[in-house]
C-alpha positions in Angstrom: 0.0 0.0 0.0 2.8 2.4 0.8 4.6 1.7 -2.5 1.3 2.4 -4.3 1.0 5.7 -2.4 4.5 6.7 -3.4 3.8 5.8 -7.0 0.6 7.8 -7.0 2.2 10.9 -5.4 5.4 10.7 -7.6 4.2 9.7 -11.0 6.5 10.1 -14.1 5.9 13.7 -15.0 4.7 14.6 -18.5 6.5 17.1 -20.6 5.4 20.6 -19.4 6.3 23.3 -21.9 9.0 25.7 -20.7 9.3 24.9 -17.0 10.2 21.2 -17.0 10.3 17.9 -18.8 10.2 14.5 -17.3 13.9 14.5 -16.5 15.0 18.1 -16.1 14.0 21.6 -15.0 14.5 24.9 -16.8 16.1 26.9 -14.0 15.4 30.3 -15.6 11.7 29.7 -16.2 11.4 28.2 -12.7 12.9 31.3 -11.2 10.5 33.5 -13.2 7.6 31.4 -11.8 8.9 31.9 -8.3 9.2 35.6 -8.7 5.5 35.7 -10.0 4.5 33.4 -7.1 2.7 31.4 -9.8 0.3 29.0 -8.1 -0.3 27.2 -11.4 3.2 25.7 -11.1 2.6 24.3 -7.6 3.3 20.6 -7.6 5.3 20.8 -10.8 8.5 21.7 -9.0 9.8 22.9 -5.7 12.5 25.5 -4.9 15.0 25.2 -2.0 16.5 28.1 -0.1 19.9 26.9 0.9 20.5 29.8 3.3 17.5 28.9 5.5 17.4 25.1 4.8 13.8 25.0 3.6 12.0 24.2 0.4 8.8 25.8 -0.9 6.2 25.6 -3.6 6.4 28.3 -6.3 3.5 30.4 -4.9 5.0 30.7 -1.4 4.3 34.1 0.1 7.6 34.3 2.0 10.0 37.1 1.1 11.8 36.4 -2.2 15.2 34.9 -1.5 18.4 35.8 -3.3 18.7 33.9 -6.6 22.2 32.6 -5.7 20.7 30.8 -2.6 18.0 29.0 -4.6 17.9 25.5 -6.2 15.1 23.8 -8.0 13.8 20.3 -7.6 11.4 18.1 -9.6 10.0 16.6 -6.4 10.1 16.9 -2.6 12.2 13.8 -2.1 15.1 15.3 -4.0 14.9 18.4 -1.9 15.0 16.4 1.3 18.0 14.5 0.0 19.8 17.8 0.0 18.9 18.2 3.7 16.1 20.7 3.2 12.8 20.6 5.3 9.3 21.7 4.2 8.5 25.4 4.6 6.1 25.9 7.5 4.5 28.9 5.8 3.4 27.4 2.5 3.3 23.7 3.6 4.5 22.4 0.2 3.8 18.8 1.0 0.4 19.1 2.4 -0.9 21.7 0.0 -0.1 19.8 -3.2 -0.4 16.3 -1.6 3.1 15.5 -2.7 4.3 13.8 0.5 5.1 10.2 -0.4 4.1 9.2 3.1 0.6 10.7 2.9 -1.3 7.4 2.7 0.9 6.0 5.4 0.2 8.9 7.7 -3.5 8.6 7.1 -3.3 4.9 8.2 -1.4 5.9 11.3 -4.0 8.5 12.2 -6.6 5.8 12.0 -4.4 3.5 14.1 -4.0 6.2 16.8 -7.7 6.8 16.9 -8.4 3.1 17.4 -5.7 2.7 20.1 -5.7 6.1 21.8 -6.2 4.5 25.2 -2.9 2.7 24.8 0.6 4.0 25.7 1.7 5.0 22.2 5.2 6.3 22.1 6.7 8.1 19.1 9.3 5.4 18.7 6.7 2.7 18.6 4.5 4.6 16.1 7.5 5.3 13.8 8.5 1.6 14.0 5.0 0.5 12.9 5.2 3.1 10.1 8.6 1.8 9.0 10.2 5.2 9.3 12.8 6.8 11.7 11.2 8.8 14.5 12.6 12.0 13.0 11.1 11.4 9.5 7.8 10.0 10.9 7.3 13.1 13.1 8.2 15.5 10.2 5.9 13.8 7.7 3.1 13.4 10.2 3.1 17.1 11.1 3.4 18.3 7.5 0.3 16.3 6.6 -1.9 16.2 9.7 -1.0 19.7 10.9 -0.1 18.5 14.4 2.5 16.2 15.9 1.7 12.5 16.7 1.6 13.4 20.4 -0.9 16.3 19.8 -3.1 14.1 17.6 -3.1 11.3 20.3 -4.0 13.9 22.9 -6.9 15.2 20.7 -8.2 11.7 20.2 -8.1 11.0 24.0 -9.9 14.3 24.7 -12.6 13.5 22.1 -13.2 10.1 23.8 -13.2 11.8 27.2 -15.8 14.3 26.1 -18.0 11.6 24.7 -17.9 9.6 27.9 -18.5 12.7 30.0 -21.6 13.7 27.9 -22.9 10.1 28.4 -22.7 10.6 32.2 -19.7 8.4 33.0 -17.9 9.0 36.2 -15.1 11.5 35.9 -12.3 9.2 37.2 -13.4 6.3 35.0 -13.8 8.5 31.9 -10.3 10.0 32.4 -8.5 6.6 32.6 -10.7 4.9 30.0 -9.7 7.7 27.6 -6.0 6.8 28.1 -4.8 9.5 30.4 -2.3 8.2 33.0 -3.4 10.5 35.8 -6.0 13.0 36.8 -3.5 15.8 36.8 -2.7 15.4 33.1 -6.3 16.2 32.2 -6.6 19.2 34.5 -3.3 20.6 33.2 -4.7 20.5 29.6 -8.3 21.5 30.5 -7.8 25.2 29.9 -6.2 24.8 26.5 -8.0 21.8 25.0 -11.1 20.8 26.8 -12.1 24.4 27.4 -13.0 23.7 31.1 -12.5 21.1 33.7 -14.0 17.6 33.2 -16.6 18.3 35.9 -17.6 21.6 34.3 -17.9 20.1 30.9 -20.1 17.2 32.1 -22.4 19.8 33.7 -22.6 21.8 30.5 -20.5 24.6 31.9 -22.8 24.9 34.9 -21.2 27.1 37.7 -18.6 28.4 35.2 -18.3 32.2 35.4 -17.9 34.1 32.2 -17.5 37.8 32.3 -18.4 39.7 29.2 -18.3 43.2 27.7 -19.7 44.8 24.5 -17.5 47.4 22.9 -17.4 49.4 19.6 -14.9 48.1 17.1 -14.0 48.9 13.5 -16.5 46.2 12.5 -19.4 47.4 14.7 -20.4 46.0 18.1 -18.1 43.3 19.4 -18.8 41.2 22.5 -15.9 39.5 24.3 -16.4 36.8 26.9 -13.7 35.4 29.1 -13.1 32.9 31.9 -10.1 33.0 34.2 -8.2 31.0 31.6 -8.7 33.1 28.5 -11.1 34.3 25.9 -14.0 31.9 25.2 -16.3 34.1 23.1 -15.8 36.9 20.5 -18.8 37.8 18.4 -19.7 40.6 16.1 -23.2 42.0 15.7 -25.6 44.8 15.5 -27.2 44.7 18.9 -26.0 43.9 22.4 -29.2 41.9 23.1 -28.5 39.6 20.1 -24.9 39.1 21.2 -25.9 38.3 24.7 -28.4 35.8 23.4 -25.6 34.1 21.4 -23.4 33.9 24.5 -26.2 32.4 26.6 -26.9 29.8 23.8 -23.3 28.8 23.6 -22.8 28.4 27.4 -26.3 27.6 28.6 -25.2 26.5 32.1 -22.6 29.2 32.8 -23.0 32.2 35.1 -22.7 35.4 33.0 -21.5 38.6 34.5 -20.8 42.0 33.0 -17.2 42.9 33.1 -16.8 45.6 35.9 -15.0 48.8 35.2 -12.2 49.6 35.3 -11.3 46.5 33.2 -8.7 44.2 34.7 -5.2 45.0 33.2 -4.9 41.7 31.4 -8.3 42.1 29.8 -7.4 45.6 28.8 -4.3 44.3 27.0 -6.5 41.7 25.1 -9.0 44.4 24.1 -6.2 46.7 22.9 -4.6 44.0 20.9 -7.9 43.1 19.2 -8.6 46.7 18.2 -5.0 47.2 16.9 -5.4 44.1 14.9 -8.8 45.1 13.4 -7.4 48.5 12.5 -4.4 46.9 10.7 -1.8 48.1 13.1 -1.0 44.6 14.6 -0.9 41.8 12.0 0.0 39.0 14.4 -2.6 38.2 17.1 -1.8 35.7 19.8 -4.3 35.7 22.6 -5.1 32.9 25.1 -8.4 31.1 24.4 -10.6 28.9 26.5 -12.8 27.0 24.0 -14.3 23.6 23.5 -13.3 21.8 20.3 -13.4 18.3 18.7 -10.1 16.9 17.4 -11.1 17.8 13.9 -12.1 21.4 14.8 -8.8 21.8 16.6 -6.9 20.7 13.5 -8.9 23.1 11.3 -8.6 26.1 13.7 -4.9 25.6 14.2 -4.4 25.6 10.5 -6.4 28.8 10.0 -4.1 30.5 12.5 -1.2 29.5 10.2 -2.7 31.2 7.1 -0.6 34.4 6.6 -2.1 37.8 7.4 -3.7 39.2 4.3 -4.0 35.9 2.4 -6.9 33.6 1.8 -7.3 29.9 1.0 -10.2 27.8 -0.2 -12.1 25.3 1.9 -10.5 22.5 -0.2 -7.0 23.9 0.3 -7.5 24.0 4.1 -8.8 20.4 3.9 -5.7 19.3 2.0 -3.5 21.3 4.4 -4.7 19.3 7.4 -4.4 16.0 5.6 -8.1 15.5 5.0 -8.4 16.1 1.2 -12.1 15.8 0.3 -13.3 17.1 3.6 -14.1 20.7 2.4 -17.6 20.6 3.8 -16.4 19.5 7.2 -13.9 22.3 7.1 -16.8 24.7 6.3 -18.7 23.4 9.3 -15.7 23.8 11.6 -15.4 27.4 10.4 -19.0 28.0 11.1 -18.6 26.6 14.6 -15.9 29.1 15.5 -16.9 31.1 18.6 -13.9 33.4 18.8 -14.0 35.6 15.7 -10.7 37.2 14.6 -8.5 35.2 17.0 -9.3 32.1 14.9 -9.4 33.8 11.4 -12.1 31.8 9.6 -12.6 34.9 7.5 -9.5 33.9 5.5 -11.3 30.9 4.0 -13.3 31.4 0.8 -14.7 29.2 -1.9 -12.5 27.8 -4.6 -14.4 29.9 -7.2 -13.1 33.1 -5.5 -16.5 33.8 -3.9 -16.5 34.7 -0.2 -18.6 31.8 0.9 -20.3 31.9 4.3 -19.5 33.9 7.4 -21.6 33.8 10.6 -21.0 37.5 11.2 -22.0 38.6 7.8 -20.3 38.8 4.4 -19.9 42.6 4.6 -17.7 42.1 7.7 -15.8 39.2 6.0 -15.0 41.4 2.9 -14.0 44.3 5.2 -11.6 42.0 7.1 -10.0 40.6 4.0 -9.6 44.0 2.4 -8.2 45.6 5.5 -5.6 42.9 5.9 -4.6 43.1 2.3 -4.4 46.9 2.4 -2.3 46.8 5.7 0.0 44.2 4.4 0.7 46.2 1.2 1.4 49.3 3.3 3.8 47.4 5.5 5.8 46.3 2.4 
């Protein structure tokens, strides 16, 4: 099966006028394609940047390297033979499905899901896959978007959530899901589960969420936060509608209006959001306290890796997380996002170039995309 996957992902290439033939590349035309950031050449060749040790697809949005530092490769395997690693920005392997280990990684994902309660070590998984731990970890992350350890953790949390919703005892659910101790779950609760196991089983009952509604460059914006981070950012036209959305999302939580003066940490979060929305702060890194399935987590993490001012299609995101063909599931994950802007689902559009859906309105989606593009152009 692996040999078939390699053959499928590295077929003998047909003659392509100008850029390459089945056995050689035209360096001058390849360089011209890189300078144009020509997406139509993606998958036909890769270029390596010897000064940074990475290789990219022709349309990579990174700063153009010096020509003397660039080499061209007919496939990714040749680039890796030269000691280069995939660019984390353009994800050359995942985006064009060129990784020869794609099928193998998909099989290992299924294996991890089936055996998530077991003690699965990186060395054991790599041995089963027939790769060295280094190459297995690198291929897995390039295709799945997360490391094997993160994927295993997500599978365990998904199983834990299912058992908690079914009413299982907390201790039994934790150990049945594969966690070796109670403390491991509570350490991760704020960043993965979104709340402690007991809070989750009670539907966020007794969880306190403070909220405030402020004016933003996109209209009214409500922000909700727990003591772990931001759990809710919504855009709307009325405070009543925004509060209704917060109550619906956290039906069992205790909601409180954020008292003034705002806590210093919250003031920093609010200032960062406003600077980002006005185009003054491209990078936004705020702590979040949200609930997510394993698939949603993969999608949302990938969305955060899409460069500021750029967009991708639902199909490209699906391919980027190693789930080609799951464009509709990606769209549902985008629609389930409860923290607008921080998880930039506005950067995902239809393959036709149309905006697609956006739970906060297409006018806002267009405004966000245009503002980012404008600000990025000014920064250059």
